[in-house]
N, C-alpha and C positions, 0 to 999 in steps of 0.2 A: 480932109478934102474940102471942107467948107460946106458940106451938105450931108444930110442923113442918108442912110442906106436906101437905095431904090427911089430916090426923089430927085427932081430937077430943081436947080437953084441958080440964080444969076451970080451967086457968090462962090460957086464951086470952083476950086483951083486945080483939082486932079480927079482921077477916076480910079477906083479900086479894081484889083485884078486877082481876087482870091486871097488866100492867107499862106503864110510861111510858118510852119510850126517849129518852135524852139523850146528846148528844155531849160528851165530856170531852176538852178539848184539852190535850195534854201536850207536853213538849219532844220526845218521840219520835213524835208523831203524834196522831191522833184516835182515841179509844176509845169504843165504843158501850156505855153503861151502862144496864142495865134496872133502873129504880127501881120498886119495887112500889107499886101503887095500893092504897090502903086504903079500906074502905067508910065509915069515919068517921075524921076527922083526916087527917093527912098523914105521910108518912115521907120523910126525907131524911137520908142518912148524914152523920155529923159530918165524916168525912174529905173529903166533897165541899164542905162549908161552909167549910173552911179556904180563905182568900182565895188565897194563892199559896204554893207550896212554895219551897224555897231556890233551886232551879234556875230557877223561873219569876220569882222576884225578881231573879235575876241577868240574865235576859233583859229584864226591865223596865228594869233599870239600863242595859243596852246600848242599848235603844231610846231611852231618855231622853237618853243621851249623844249618840247620833246626832241626835236632835231638836235638842239644844243646838248641835251643830256645823253645823246647817243642812242636813242630808241630806233630800232630798225624800222624800215618801211613796212614790213609785214606786220609788225606789232602796232605800228601807227595806224595801219589799215584796220586792224581789229579794234583799236581805240575809237576811231571815228565811226566805225560800223555800229558801236554801241550808242553813238549819238544820232544815228539815223542816216548817215552819209555812206553811200556805197561806192566802192572802187576808187580809192584815192591813189593815184599813180605816183611813181617816183618823181616824175617830172613836175607834178603839181606840188609835191613837198619841196622840191628844189626851188620852184618859183616862189613859194611862200617864204622860204628861208632867205631868198635874195633881199627881202626887205630888211633883214638883219644886217646884211653887208653895208647898206647905206647908213644904218644907225651906228654901226661900229666905226665907220669912216668919219662920220660927223663927230662922234665922241673923241676919236683919236686926233682930229685936227681942230678941236675947239681951242680958243685962246685961254691961257691959264692966267687970267687977270683977277681971280678970286683971292689972290694973296694979299699981303705977304703970308707965306707959310712959315709958322714958327718952328715946326718940326717936320722933317721929311724922313720917311723910312723906305728902304728899297730891299726887295727880296725876290727870290726866284722860286717857282714851283716846277717840279719835274713831272711831266705828264706823258702818258703813252697815247699816241694818236695814229690813225690809219693814214698812210701816205703811199700812194702808188700800189695799193693792194697788200701792203705789209705794215706791221706795227713797229713804230720807231719811237724812241724817247725824244722829247723836246723840252725846252725850258721856257716857261712863261715868266718874263721879267715884269715886275710890278713896282710902281712908285706910289706911295700914299703920303699925303701931307695933312697937317692940322692947320687950319686957317686961323685968322685972328679972333674969330668968334668961338673957337674951340671945337669946331666940327671937323671930322675926318673926311677927306675927299680923295678919291682915286685920281691921281694925276696922269698916269699913263700905264699902258700895257703893251707888250710886244712879245711875239713868239720868236724864239731863236732856236737854232739847231743844237746849241750847247751853251752852257753858262761859262763864258770866257771873257777875257779882257776886251776883245774886239766886239762881242755882242753887247756888253755893258756900255762901251764907248759909243756905239751906234745908237743905243737906246737913249742915253743922256743927250746926245746931239739931236735926236728926234724930238725929245721933250722941249 
């Protein structure tokens, strides 16, 4: 506001009008933050606008890894409760897992200019996944290559309903 509490100043730009209490969830528990209400405009500290700190990004990575490994939401809630976080909802888990979607899309659409690939191997893994409330078999099509320096690199991955000529043709065209 440009002036200390209960003082007058020619540099004052606004007037406070009480506080708005907000819960700040951190890795060590929940902290009550009193955010000042202003008569005109709004105030929100920059450090609260920062999406996630380093530790919270690490927690998001742990939750996303558990999500990928098929840990149920109830068990994930028990896991984060041991870390001091209470009541992690399904929607919060889904929101954290959305970060994975963008990473996978970036990986799948990256340019394959690390070649030439001296050796390319393609294979399919059969996995059971939940789809529409039931468990179905799917095929995960994989392509690995060995680059000129001798390092193995995953070139592509695609989930198909079955391992067929049509799915392999689509996979190679996508590569």
